[in-house]
Rosetta silent file (secondary structure, phi, psi, omega in degrees, C-alpha in Angstrom):
SEQUENCE: MELFYSNQIEGDTLLLDAEESGHCVRVLRHRAGDEITVIDGEGTLYRCTLIDADPRGARAGIVGCEKGFGAHPYYLTMAVCPTKNIDRYEWFVEKATEIGVDVIAPVIGEHSERKVLKTERLERLVKSAAKQSLKGAIPQVNEPQSVRDFILSAPDSAIKMICYCFEGEKHSIPEILSIPGAPEPGNRSRPWLREREGPAPSGVGGMSEAKFPASGVPGLDAELPDIYILIGPEGDFSPAEAELAISRGWTPVTLGTSRLRTETAALVAVTQVYTCLGE
SCORE:     score description
SCORE:     0.000 S_00000001
   1 L     0.000  130.454  178.336   21.770    3.849   -1.706 S_00000001
   2 L   -99.784  122.280 -177.314   21.734    0.456   -0.032 S_00000001
   3 E  -107.999  140.526  171.027   19.072    0.152    2.683 S_00000001
   4 E  -111.382  165.878 -178.610   19.001   -2.316    5.557 S_00000001
   5 E  -122.234  140.851  172.956   16.065   -3.048    7.831 S_00000001
   6 L  -148.107  137.629  171.071   15.876   -3.182   11.633 S_00000001
   7 L  -115.435   14.823  176.378   13.097   -3.353   14.140 S_00000001
   8 E  -112.338   81.258 -174.283   15.555   -3.508   17.051 S_00000001
   9 E  -120.075  119.515  176.254   16.169    0.190   17.788 S_00000001
  10 E  -131.343  116.144 -178.306   17.024    1.372   21.275 S_00000001
  11 L    63.029 -122.335 -177.215   18.145    4.881   22.015 S_00000001
  12 L  -104.727   18.235  177.745   20.976    5.811   19.723 S_00000001
  13 E  -131.212  161.747  175.503   21.870    2.295   18.585 S_00000001
  14 E  -146.777  157.640 -179.447   20.212   -0.447   16.491 S_00000001
  15 E  -118.404  142.252  172.160   20.809   -4.088   15.736 S_00000001
  16 L   -98.716  142.419  179.834   20.494   -5.924   12.420 S_00000001
  17 L   -74.256 -177.849 -172.822   19.179   -9.459   12.477 S_00000001
  18 H   -66.217  -38.142  177.626   21.231  -12.322   11.108 S_00000001
  19 H   -65.147  -44.102  179.157   19.922  -12.061    7.566 S_00000001
  20 H   -70.635  -37.112  179.084   20.512   -8.317    7.287 S_00000001
  21 H   -64.178  -40.871  179.744   23.853   -8.607    9.095 S_00000001
  22 H   -64.268  -37.327  179.851   25.084  -11.332    6.744 S_00000001
  23 H   -70.588  -38.218 -177.876   24.197   -9.209    3.703 S_00000001
  24 H   -67.610  -44.530 -170.116   25.851   -6.133    5.258 S_00000001
  25 H   -95.831  -46.061 -174.029   29.063   -7.768    6.404 S_00000001
  26 H   -82.207  -45.429 -178.245   29.594  -10.872    4.265 S_00000001
  27 H   -79.321  -50.786 -178.061   28.106   -9.756    0.954 S_00000001
  28 L   -90.726   -8.230  176.636   28.759   -6.013    0.931 S_00000001
  29 L    60.222   36.111  173.072   31.860   -6.295    3.144 S_00000001
  30 L   -72.252  150.077 -176.433   31.091   -3.383    5.432 S_00000001
  31 L  -127.849  162.958  177.596   33.441   -2.934    8.314 S_00000001
  32 L   -52.407  134.342 -178.460   33.285   -1.076   11.632 S_00000001
  33 L    98.547  -15.975  176.225   33.281    2.660   10.993 S_00000001
  34 L   -71.304  149.732  175.123   31.404    2.411    7.689 S_00000001
  35 E   -87.991  130.584  175.076   28.302    4.493    7.187 S_00000001
  36 E  -131.420  159.333  177.251   25.059    2.590    6.522 S_00000001
  37 E  -118.413  138.395 -172.068   21.404    3.506    6.116 S_00000001
  38 E  -133.374  137.427  172.425   18.641    1.582    7.866 S_00000001
  39 E  -106.313  152.835  178.016   14.819    1.753    7.727 S_00000001
  40 L  -100.755    4.469  178.678   12.556    0.716   10.551 S_00000001
  41 E    78.336   -1.610  179.674    9.678   -0.320    8.296 S_00000001
  42 E  -119.823   14.475  173.067    7.401    2.379    9.760 S_00000001
  43 L   110.939   -0.898 -179.953    8.661    5.314    7.643 S_00000001
  44 E  -107.598  137.092  173.482   11.912    6.413    9.240 S_00000001
  45 E  -103.040  131.061  177.119   15.391    6.286    7.706 S_00000001
  46 E  -111.988  131.273  174.918   18.320    6.140   10.071 S_00000001
  47 E   -97.103  124.733 -166.878   21.811    7.187    9.073 S_00000001
  48 E  -132.389  162.367  169.002   24.216    5.083   11.075 S_00000001
  49 E  -115.573  127.939 -178.060   27.861    4.234   11.696 S_00000001
  50 E   -70.331  122.281  179.291   28.652    0.537   11.981 S_00000001
  51 E   -94.612  -50.072 -176.967   30.024   -0.217   15.457 S_00000001
  52 E  -126.438  107.926 -175.517   30.253   -3.999   15.489 S_00000001
  53 L   -84.201   59.290  178.501   30.522   -5.740   12.060 S_00000001
  54 L   -88.935  119.758 -176.924   29.277   -9.070   13.327 S_00000001
  55 L   -67.160  -11.143  176.433   27.734  -11.103   10.442 S_00000001
  56 L   -98.627  -11.181  179.927   25.372  -12.749   12.915 S_00000001
  57 L  -175.888   80.440 -178.922   24.198   -9.531   14.589 S_00000001
  58 L   -72.773  146.645  178.902   25.721   -6.225   13.463 S_00000001
  59 E  -124.557  134.996 -178.297   25.340   -3.189   15.689 S_00000001
  60 E  -130.461  151.765  173.591   25.299    0.449   14.502 S_00000001
  61 E   -96.603  135.911 -176.276   25.179    3.865   16.110 S_00000001
  62 E   -86.516  125.135  179.125   22.488    6.267   14.940 S_00000001
  63 E  -110.495  -11.004 -179.511   23.825    9.698   13.773 S_00000001
  64 E  -177.140  163.208  179.585   20.682   11.084   12.169 S_00000001
  65 E  -147.722  157.291  179.400   17.184   10.194   10.997 S_00000001
  66 E  -134.611  112.431  179.465   14.633   11.216    8.377 S_00000001
  67 E   -81.213  149.305  178.827   10.945   10.662    9.067 S_00000001
  68 L    70.710   28.280 -176.973    8.566   10.044    6.154 S_00000001
  69 L   -67.902  126.629  179.251   11.362    8.683    3.978 S_00000001
  70 L    66.667   17.831 -173.274    9.963    7.715    0.524 S_00000001
  71 L   -77.217  156.038  172.961    6.380    8.359    1.703 S_00000001
  72 L  -113.377  151.266 -173.233    3.435    9.006   -0.590 S_00000001
  73 L   -85.590   47.987  176.852    0.637   11.467    0.243 S_00000001
  74 L  -159.848  166.429  173.424   -2.161    8.931    0.580 S_00000001
  75 E  -120.306  111.416 -171.346   -3.005    5.736    2.480 S_00000001
  76 E  -117.659  124.843  171.868   -3.892    2.913    0.120 S_00000001
  77 E  -107.461  120.443  176.470   -5.319   -0.494    1.029 S_00000001
  78 E  -105.025  111.874  177.921   -5.436   -2.973   -1.845 S_00000001
  79 E  -100.616  109.504 -169.171   -7.822   -5.874   -1.274 S_00000001
  80 E  -129.787  129.640  177.457   -7.060   -8.372   -4.056 S_00000001
  81 L   -71.451  135.357  179.342   -8.220  -11.914   -4.492 S_00000001
  82 L   -59.377  143.486  177.770   -5.301  -14.353   -4.821 S_00000001
  83 L   -83.367  157.679 -179.670   -4.680  -15.658   -8.334 S_00000001
  84 L   -62.098  -41.608  171.201   -4.739  -19.305   -9.218 S_00000001
  85 L   -86.662  102.745 -172.043   -1.053  -18.953  -10.270 S_00000001
  86 H   -63.118  -23.621  177.340    0.520  -17.589   -7.091 S_00000001
  87 H   -58.413  -36.902 -179.585    3.515  -16.234   -9.001 S_00000001
  88 H   -67.797  -37.090  178.654    1.239  -13.625  -10.583 S_00000001
  89 H   -68.539  -43.358  173.980    0.022  -12.500   -7.177 S_00000001
  90 H   -59.597  -38.747  177.514    3.544  -12.236   -5.825 S_00000001
  91 H   -62.895  -42.247  178.792    4.471  -10.133   -8.873 S_00000001
  92 H   -62.454  -44.239 -175.985    1.588   -7.747   -8.087 S_00000001
  93 H   -63.289  -40.976 -179.672    2.613   -7.474   -4.434 S_00000001
  94 H   -66.769  -47.392 -177.148    6.228   -6.656   -5.303 S_00000001
  95 H   -68.179  -37.065  179.549    5.377   -4.070   -7.989 S_00000001
  96 H   -64.791  -36.559  176.850    2.639   -2.458   -5.928 S_00000001
  97 H   -64.800  -40.077 -179.542    5.117   -1.974   -3.090 S_00000001
  98 H   -63.971  -39.309 -176.174    7.589   -0.350   -5.451 S_00000001
  99 H   -76.522  -53.222 -178.931    4.948    2.085   -6.713 S_00000001
 100 L   148.519   97.846  176.931    3.243    2.878   -3.388 S_00000001
 101 L  -144.924  152.781 -175.906    0.799    0.885   -1.246 S_00000001
 102 L  -111.897  -30.387  176.490    0.283    0.674    2.487 S_00000001
 103 E  -138.409  132.437  171.158   -1.762   -2.510    3.086 S_00000001
 104 E  -104.648  118.322 -175.786   -2.022   -5.664    1.034 S_00000001
 105 E  -119.477   92.229  176.487   -5.257   -7.438    2.000 S_00000001
 106 E   -64.000  132.522 -179.388   -5.745  -10.849    0.394 S_00000001
 107 E  -129.977  144.018 -179.092   -9.457  -11.564    0.146 S_00000001
 108 E  -105.746  119.354  179.553  -11.270  -14.800   -0.818 S_00000001
 109 L   -96.282  168.327  177.673  -14.353  -14.422   -2.989 S_00000001
 110 L   -61.264  -27.689 -178.332  -17.196  -16.772   -3.754 S_00000001
 111 L  -101.788    5.857 -179.485  -15.709  -17.316   -7.213 S_00000001
 112 L   -67.380  134.039  174.698  -12.070  -17.611   -6.104 S_00000001
 113 L   -80.251  -37.740  178.952  -10.205  -20.698   -7.303 S_00000001
 114 L   -93.515  115.393 -175.875   -7.490  -20.243   -4.688 S_00000001
 115 L  -100.378  -11.927 -175.870   -8.910  -20.490   -1.235 S_00000001
 116 L  -127.718  140.449  178.893   -5.720  -20.661    0.846 S_00000001
 117 L  -145.492  125.566  173.899   -2.784  -18.228    0.877 S_00000001
 118 L   -92.865  135.129 -171.850    0.264  -18.227    3.115 S_00000001
 119 L   -96.338   -5.968 -173.215    1.523  -14.730    3.830 S_00000001
 120 H   -61.608  -45.757 -177.488    5.096  -15.439    5.013 S_00000001
 121 H   -67.577  -38.545  179.577    6.609  -15.144    1.506 S_00000001
 122 H   -61.904  -38.699  179.082    4.544  -12.010    0.755 S_00000001
 123 H   -66.799  -33.535  173.264    5.946  -10.376    3.880 S_00000001
 124 H   -69.577  -37.907 -179.347    9.498  -11.089    2.671 S_00000001
 125 H   -63.144  -44.163 -175.441    8.606   -9.726   -0.735 S_00000001
 126 H   -72.193  -29.951  176.167    7.287   -6.389    0.578 S_00000001
 127 H   -67.307  -46.009 -178.041   10.344   -5.893    2.806 S_00000001
 128 H   -67.028  -41.339 -177.814   12.715   -6.506   -0.117 S_00000001
 129 H   -68.053  -37.523  179.436   10.663   -4.293   -2.501 S_00000001
 130 H   -62.503  -43.898  178.046   10.428   -1.478    0.004 S_00000001
 131 H   -64.772  -45.276 -178.997   14.197   -1.408    0.400 S_00000001
 132 H   -61.773  -35.340 -175.747   14.818   -1.680   -3.331 S_00000001
 133 L   -95.274   11.517  176.139   12.423    1.217   -4.084 S_00000001
 134 L    59.923   57.919  175.993   13.817    3.427   -1.291 S_00000001
 135 L  -121.680  141.285  178.141   10.842    3.506    1.078 S_00000001
 136 L   -83.803  -21.228 -179.297   10.991    3.779    4.809 S_00000001
 137 E  -105.052  134.232  176.020    7.641    2.099    5.351 S_00000001
 138 L   -97.300  125.042  179.659    6.986   -1.570    4.659 S_00000001
 139 L   -57.305  143.487  173.791    3.439   -2.380    3.608 S_00000001
 140 E   -75.632  135.829  171.611    1.326   -4.411    6.033 S_00000001
 141 E  -109.356  116.585  179.240    0.249   -7.846    4.737 S_00000001
 142 L   -81.660  156.052  171.345   -3.044   -8.964    6.213 S_00000001
 143 L   -72.414  148.904 -179.833   -4.122  -12.543    6.788 S_00000001
 144 L   -61.358  145.533  176.112   -6.686  -13.638    4.175 S_00000001
 145 E  -145.414  164.955 -179.342  -10.358  -13.000    4.890 S_00000001
 146 E   -70.343  156.136  176.818  -13.577  -13.334    2.913 S_00000001
 147 H   -59.094  -41.430 -179.634  -14.668  -10.599    0.555 S_00000001
 148 H   -60.917  -45.887 -176.332  -17.851  -10.152    2.589 S_00000001
 149 H   -68.603  -36.083  176.050  -15.975   -9.682    5.839 S_00000001
 150 H   -63.244  -47.253  178.378  -13.560   -7.215    4.255 S_00000001
 151 H   -53.015  -46.466 -175.627  -16.418   -5.153    2.765 S_00000001
 152 H   -69.091  -28.286 -174.934  -18.124   -5.040    6.184 S_00000001
 153 H   -88.165  -13.409 -177.289  -14.955   -4.101    8.027 S_00000001
 154 L   -68.970  138.261 -176.238  -13.908   -1.138    5.838 S_00000001
 155 L   -67.970  146.499 -179.558  -14.504    2.200    7.540 S_00000001
 156 L   -63.058  -28.746 -173.224  -17.430    4.338    6.386 S_00000001
 157 L   -77.562  -16.776 -174.198  -15.181    7.373    6.157 S_00000001
 158 L   -74.459  161.275  168.935  -12.814    5.876    3.511 S_00000001
 159 E   -83.178  115.252 -170.056  -12.871    6.361   -0.215 S_00000001
 160 E  -123.683  124.642 -178.614  -13.943    2.812   -1.245 S_00000001
 161 E  -127.648  139.728  177.951  -13.885    1.548   -4.839 S_00000001
 162 E  -121.664  127.833  177.083  -14.738   -1.855   -6.328 S_00000001
 163 E   -89.921  108.051 -171.313  -13.602   -2.964   -9.757 S_00000001
 164 L  -138.430  132.492 -178.209  -16.545   -5.009  -10.975 S_00000001
 165 L   -87.461  100.846  178.078  -17.538   -6.147  -14.470 S_00000001
 166 L  -154.580  160.235  176.271  -21.228   -5.297  -14.869 S_00000001
 167 L   -85.774  122.486 -177.730  -23.384   -3.126  -17.078 S_00000001
 168 L   157.619  178.780 -175.735  -24.203    0.097  -15.345 S_00000001
 169 L   -70.924  125.421  175.357  -22.874    3.459  -14.272 S_00000001
 170 L  -133.784  157.009  177.090  -19.225    3.331  -13.262 S_00000001
 171 E  -116.703  162.231  174.091  -16.557    5.931  -12.636 S_00000001
 172 E   -94.442  156.134  177.765  -12.837    5.856  -13.201 S_00000001
 173 H   -56.987  -47.790  177.583  -10.318    6.095  -10.382 S_00000001
 174 H   -56.963  -37.508  178.470   -8.911    9.386  -11.744 S_00000001
 175 H   -63.489  -41.770 -179.936  -12.421   10.808  -11.886 S_00000001
 176 H   -68.407  -34.899 -176.448  -13.039   10.010   -8.254 S_00000001
 177 H   -92.948   -4.459 -176.431   -9.687   11.339   -7.149 S_00000001
 178 L   -81.579  146.897 -179.311   -9.599   14.364   -9.415 S_00000001
 179 L  -140.228  120.683 -179.811  -10.233   17.795   -7.953 S_00000001
 180 L   -60.375  128.947  176.535  -10.691   21.004   -9.968 S_00000001
 181 L    81.183    7.162 -179.527   -8.029   23.490   -9.024 S_00000001
 182 L   -69.895  152.424  177.423   -6.006   21.063   -6.930 S_00000001
 183 L   -68.366  166.900 -177.579   -2.248   21.673   -6.741 S_00000001
 184 L   -65.460  150.842  176.592    0.144   19.666   -8.839 S_00000001
 185 L   -54.302  146.403 -178.193    1.129   16.166   -7.713 S_00000001
 186 L   105.722  -14.225  177.323    4.055   16.173   -5.268 S_00000001
 187 L   -81.857  101.904 -172.969    2.594   18.779   -2.942 S_00000001
 188 L   -73.120  -22.716 -175.304    2.632   16.833    0.314 S_00000001
 189 L   -68.408  -47.356  171.702    0.852   19.420    2.451 S_00000001
 190 L    49.266   49.202  178.299   -2.395   19.008    0.470 S_00000001
 191 L   -60.539  -21.156 -179.530   -4.661   21.230    2.614 S_00000001
 192 H   -63.722  -12.590  176.219   -7.295   20.859   -0.102 S_00000001
 193 H   -66.521  -25.504 -179.672   -8.028   17.391    1.268 S_00000001
 194 H   -96.995  -16.626 -168.680   -9.858   19.166    4.103 S_00000001
 195 H  -123.306   22.097 -176.328  -11.235   22.060    2.070 S_00000001
 196 L   -60.660  129.948 -177.388  -12.350   20.463   -1.231 S_00000001
 197 L  -108.516  160.378  172.974  -15.140   22.505   -2.797 S_00000001
 198 L    91.686  169.318 -174.193  -17.832   21.592   -5.256 S_00000001
 199 L   -81.231  149.421  171.025  -19.927   18.462   -5.802 S_00000001
 200 L   -75.174  159.351  173.171  -18.535   14.972   -6.035 S_00000001
 201 L   -53.692  139.206 -175.146  -19.201   12.909   -9.166 S_00000001
 202 L   -56.109  133.611  172.902  -22.808   11.663   -8.943 S_00000001
 203 L    83.448    4.248 -175.769  -23.204    8.408   -7.130 S_00000001
 204 L   -79.065   99.408  171.680  -19.638    8.323   -5.757 S_00000001
 205 L    57.075   20.333 -179.656  -19.779    6.345   -2.510 S_00000001
 206 L    70.036   16.257 -176.155  -22.812    8.300   -1.330 S_00000001
 207 L   -87.081  103.821 -179.787  -20.637   11.340   -0.662 S_00000001
 208 L   -77.200  -30.705  174.619  -22.908   14.383   -1.059 S_00000001
 209 L  -100.343  133.392 -174.803  -20.083   16.758   -0.070 S_00000001
 210 L   -83.801   73.630  178.521  -16.887   16.510   -2.116 S_00000001
 211 L  -127.457  130.075  176.221  -14.425   16.090    0.728 S_00000001
 212 L   -68.864  135.702  173.904  -11.817   13.403    0.934 S_00000001
 213 L   -74.925  141.651  176.318  -12.125   11.523    4.236 S_00000001
 214 E   -77.235  151.453 -179.697   -9.060   11.635    6.425 S_00000001
 215 L   -69.245  143.431  175.950   -7.542    8.277    7.340 S_00000001
 216 L   -95.100   11.624 -176.937   -8.616    6.762   10.585 S_00000001
 217 L   -73.598  126.903  179.864   -5.360    4.839   10.962 S_00000001
 218 L   -57.534  135.360  178.050   -3.736    5.682   14.334 S_00000001
 219 L    81.882   -3.171 -176.058   -0.626    7.850   13.972 S_00000001
 220 L   -92.761  145.060 -179.446   -1.360    8.600   10.311 S_00000001
 221 L   -55.446  124.719 -177.634   -1.347   12.185    9.061 S_00000001
 222 L   -63.087  -15.693 -178.913   -5.004   13.358    9.169 S_00000001
 223 L   -84.523  -10.922 -175.168   -4.609   15.039    5.804 S_00000001
 224 L   -79.573  131.438  176.606   -3.925   11.791    3.942 S_00000001
 225 E   -69.177  139.533 -176.905   -6.894   10.377    2.018 S_00000001
 226 E  -102.131  110.680 -169.468   -7.760    6.861    3.087 S_00000001
 227 E  -118.395  132.547  177.008   -8.377    4.766   -0.033 S_00000001
 228 E  -120.385  130.300  176.586   -9.655    1.185   -0.339 S_00000001
 229 E  -128.890  131.753 -173.194   -9.706   -0.621   -3.662 S_00000001
 230 E  -115.410  122.607 -178.820  -11.259   -4.079   -4.091 S_00000001
 231 E  -120.057  128.944 -176.482  -10.188   -6.385   -6.997 S_00000001
 232 L   -84.833 -179.375  179.848  -11.945   -9.677   -7.638 S_00000001
 233 L   -81.338 -175.342  179.408  -10.769  -13.107   -8.758 S_00000001
 234 L   -57.163  -32.240 -178.927  -10.598  -14.428  -12.329 S_00000001
 235 L   -91.225    9.893 -178.639  -14.311  -15.261  -12.163 S_00000001
 236 L    65.878  177.020  176.835  -15.169  -11.762  -10.774 S_00000001
 237 L   -73.430  154.928  174.423  -17.251  -11.040   -7.738 S_00000001
 238 L   -76.430  156.966  176.824  -20.548  -12.781   -7.238 S_00000001
 239 H   -54.945  -39.045 -178.169  -23.679  -10.579   -7.664 S_00000001
 240 H   -64.605  -37.880 -179.563  -24.282  -10.870   -3.901 S_00000001
 241 H   -66.750  -45.965 -178.985  -20.776   -9.605   -3.137 S_00000001
 242 H   -63.526  -42.270 -178.832  -21.092   -6.686   -5.558 S_00000001
 243 H   -64.065  -39.482  178.747  -24.581   -5.753   -4.236 S_00000001
 244 H   -62.234  -48.392 -178.986  -23.234   -5.845   -0.624 S_00000001
 245 H   -59.086  -44.981 -177.676  -20.298   -3.560   -1.528 S_00000001
 246 H   -67.628  -36.221  178.333  -22.485   -1.023   -3.275 S_00000001
 247 H   -68.654  -19.120  178.749  -24.976   -1.012   -0.443 S_00000001
 248 L  -100.374   15.100  171.609  -22.093   -0.268    1.928 S_00000001
 249 L    95.057   13.581  177.720  -20.897    2.769   -0.002 S_00000001
 250 L   -84.676  133.959 -177.485  -18.371    1.211   -2.374 S_00000001
 251 E   -93.277  124.430  176.041  -18.245    2.946   -5.778 S_00000001
 252 E   -68.409  133.470  179.990  -18.056    0.730   -8.875 S_00000001
 253 E  -128.083  155.905  177.196  -15.066    1.791  -11.015 S_00000001
 254 E  -112.259  144.121  174.990  -13.767    0.890  -14.485 S_00000001
 255 L  -103.477   10.047 -176.805  -10.149    0.416  -15.479 S_00000001
 256 L   120.258 -174.576 -176.374  -10.873    0.769  -19.158 S_00000001
 257 L   -90.812  -15.002  178.031  -12.183   -1.371  -21.958 S_00000001
 258 L   -72.338  145.639  170.278   -9.536   -4.087  -21.944 S_00000001
 259 L   -82.214  114.912 -174.696  -10.127   -7.359  -20.091 S_00000001
 260 L  -106.978  145.038  169.691   -7.391   -7.457  -17.489 S_00000001
 261 L   -64.412  159.650 -178.555   -6.054  -10.257  -15.404 S_00000001
 262 H   -52.810  -51.704 -176.334   -6.532   -9.897  -11.652 S_00000001
 263 H   -64.836  -36.115  179.792   -2.938   -8.928  -10.985 S_00000001
 264 H   -69.374  -42.232  178.464   -2.829   -6.542  -13.955 S_00000001
 265 H   -60.364  -43.474 -177.610   -6.064   -4.774  -12.807 S_00000001
 266 H   -65.507  -40.590  179.353   -4.715   -4.422   -9.327 S_00000001
 267 H   -69.952  -39.634  175.897   -1.442   -2.880  -10.501 S_00000001
 268 H   -56.571  -44.210  179.387   -3.277   -0.517  -12.859 S_00000001
 269 H   -62.655  -42.277  178.366   -5.323    0.680   -9.915 S_00000001
 270 H   -62.789  -44.183 -178.622   -2.248    1.265   -7.740 S_00000001
 271 H   -62.890  -42.588 -178.780   -0.629    3.152  -10.623 S_00000001
 272 H   -65.387  -38.502  178.941   -3.682    5.382  -11.185 S_00000001
 273 H   -65.916  -45.175 -179.530   -3.796    6.366   -7.491 S_00000001
 274 H   -62.731  -40.434  179.437   -0.062    7.142   -7.566 S_00000001
 275 H   -65.283  -38.432 -179.753   -0.442    9.155  -10.738 S_00000001
 276 H   -75.580  -39.432 -170.356   -3.352   11.188   -9.371 S_00000001
 277 H  -119.187  -12.994 -175.339   -2.004   11.792   -5.839 S_00000001
 278 L   -84.744 -149.565 -174.709    1.643   10.803   -5.777 S_00000001
 279 L   -71.376    0.000    0.000    4.844   12.458   -6.911 S_00000001
């Protein structure tokens, strides 16, 4: 299935921009009357018939739609410090989108070597990766902010985890997300997110009752767990950053005994969430 993207949807028609139109008409040689599939970047797939095969601005008529196309049953924000080699960070962004992420939040730590990051290329990467991996929603790419500001801005109701290299009690992501008696992955209804019984792992985010918090994102299904994961730079978080996070309810987590690069650690975290809660 070849997906196109459009944010110009009015009534029963939509327009493709010049880039999408050129790919549709010049590269793939679609003509008027051909059927095409288009995503709006917010989770809906549109089945369309091409009306005007203009390579500068193609127009299509909508014949059907599918909401929640390619969706995953959680809402994941990955706050990851940019790597010194930007290619590695871009690799993470692309692969995380393919697996399943909702927000990419670049954060700058006290030990970060890269202090500046332009997001324009990342936005192009997530759009391309979402189409390639058959997803209707394109992840949001935030402007960079400090680790401290991000920690303070995260909602109290979210499941918040920080990957931090220190000696002390840590939990694994699967441990925090695991639920005795939960249905098999792939069950999108997941009523157990509201009815989870039994105690949480000790020390997990200060949660005395083992209930997943619903996402506070407007328009988001209230049953979806809202998950925040924070990954530091090559030099790790500073003690002050780690102490602030823990004081604000972030749970220290481990990704295993191997020493991982920033982008590898971030992708492992995305994969573990997907394995625990995804398809």
